[in-house]
N, C-alpha and C positions, 0 to 999 in steps of 0.2 A: 483855420479852424484850430483853434486848442483841443486837445482830448478833451477837457474837461467838458467843453461846450459839446462835443461829440457825442457825449456819453450819456445826456441828458434824456438821450431818447433809448428806450429799453430794449428797442431790437438790434440798434447798434452797440449797445453792451455786452450782447450777445456774443455778436460776432469777436469781441475782443475776446469773451470767455472761451469762444471755440478756438481762438489762436494761440490764445493761454495752454490751452489742454492738446493742441498740437504740439505744442513744445512741450509740454510733458510727455507726451509720447516721444520726440525725439530723444530727449532724455535719458527716457527709458532704452531704446536704441543702442546711443551710446555706452549706460551703463552696464549692458549688456556683449558690447565689443569689448570693455574693459575686461569682464569676466572671462571671455574665451580667449582671449589673448595672453589672460593671463596662464589659463590651462595649458594652451599652446606652447608659452615661449618658456615658463618658468616652472612649471610641474610637468612638463613635457607629456601630457596627458590630451594626444592628440585627437582621442574617440571623444571624448568629453567634450574639446574645444570645438571640433565640428559641429557636433549638436546646438553648441549655444550660437556657433555662427549663425546654421540654420533659423536659430529663432532671430539674431539680429537681421536676416533676409525678409522674416516674417513682419517684425516689427516695422522695417523702414516700408514693407508695403503696405502697413496700415495707417502709419502716416501720409503716404500717398492718397489715402484715400480721402482722410480728413483733408489734405490739402484740396483735393479737387472739392468737396465738399464746402468748404470756405470759398473757394474762389467763386462760387454758384452764387451762395448768400451773399456774397458783395457785388457780384456783377445784377442782381435784383432788388439792393438794398436803393433809396432814395438819396444816400449822400452825394455830396459833390464829385464831380469827376475827380479832382487832386485826391482828396482825400480815398476815394477808390482806388486809385491809382498806389496810393501810399500804403494803405492795408494789402493792397495786391503781391507789391513790392515784398513785403516785410513776411508774408506769408509763402511766399517762394524762397525768399533767402532762408529762413528757418528750414524749411522741407530741403535745401541745399545739405544742409550739416547731416541730417540722417544719409543723404544719399553718399556721402564721401565713407559713411562707415560701413554702408551697405557695399561699395567700392572696395573697398579694404577688406572687408570680410571676402568675397567673392576673387580676389586676389591670393591673399594667403590660404583658403582653399585648395589652392590649388600648385599649392607647393609642399612637397613632402618636408616631413618633422622633422629629417635627417639634415635637409637642406638648412633648414631654419637654426639647427642644433649649430652646425658649424659654423656660424658664425661666432660663437664662444657665449658662455654667459655673463660677460662685462658688457657686450654689444646686446645684449639679449633683455637684461637689467634696463639699459638704458631705455629700451625699445619701449619696455614695461610702463618704466617713468614718465614717458612722453605722454603715454596712454592716459596714466592717473590724471596728468597735469591737464588734458584734453577734455577730461570727465568733471574737473573742478573748473576749468572755464565754461563748458557747457552749464553746472550749476548755477553761477554767477548770471549767464544769460536768461535761465527762468525765470532768476529771482528780478532781473532787471522787469522782465515782461510780468510777471504778476505783480511787482509794485506799481506800476507805470500810472494808472489811475490816481495814486495817490504821493505820488513823488513828488517833490520840487524840480526846477529845472539843475538846480545845483544837485541836488541827491541822484539825479539822471548821468549829467556831467564825471559824479564821482564812481558811480557804477561802472559805465561806461571805460573808464582810464584803469578802473580793474581787470576791465576784461581785455582791454588794449596789452597791459605789464601781464597779464596771464598769456597772451598770444606770442609776445615779444620771449617769453620764457621758453614757449614751445617752439619758438624759431633757434632758439640759443639749443634747445636738446636735441632738435633735427641735425644742426650741423654737427652737434658730439658724436652724435651716432654714425655720422658718416668718417666723421675724423678716426674714430676709433676703428670703423672696418678698415679704412685706408691704411693704416695701421698696423693690421690685422696681417701676419707675412703667410700662413699656414690654410686660408683660405682656398680651395679649388672646388670651384663651382661652377655648371654651364653655362654661357655667357645668358644667354636665353633665361635660367633661372635667376642668376644675377640681378638683371633687367626687371623683374617679377618683384623681388625682395626691392629692388630700388624703389617701385612703384607703390607696392606695399609702405612704404616707411613715409615717401611723399603723401600717399592718402592720407596717415594718418595725424601729417602736421596741417594737411588740407581743411582739416574738422575744424581746427582753431579757427583759419582763416576764415571761412564761411562763418562762424561765431562771430569776429570782428565784426566784418561784413554786416550782418543785421546790427550789432551795437551802434556802426558807425551811420548806420543808414537812421535809425532812431533819433542818434544824438542829431545828425544833420535836419530831423524833422524839427527839432525843438518844441516836441508837440503841448509840454506843459509850460504857459506864458504866465 
């Protein structure tokens, strides 16, 4: 069933509105993650960063509550089983975006600022650039979902192509960070701390991967015919 037909029922339209609100909460989560990381890696304001990271955890929890509410609405709706499955999958994949930011925030909050600073300003600027590109990618997904009811199939493909290109740029930045770290001869970090830093960097990159997962599923559905 095409999305245009599906939205003729106001109750089903309300479910889509809730999904878009959920996506907005996820975008807010990623925005706060960007703010916190900027405070932590660029401005060396760790105490302020920790407060904002705590807000990231709070926002992710709110997104989780919204996800459960949406899944409940979908399960009680009279939509067909295939559409129900598709809407549940999209909702869960959207929530995965916030989950990655939550896990990245938890990881960096366990690392002392001195260990992060030891990576050097060149690496830290690259990490911050990756986070900023991740925010841009999240905005593209939010716009795709918000415009979805009125979008043509061609417009959907164009939007998903943009997301894929942004995800590719995130991949390149991710690789660049490790290249810079590997060339850094003066880093002296406990191996266990090094693993946590590596996990933090990987989790940031995973945010854009999860965004692409949502985008790919929407593209696969060909929801507007």
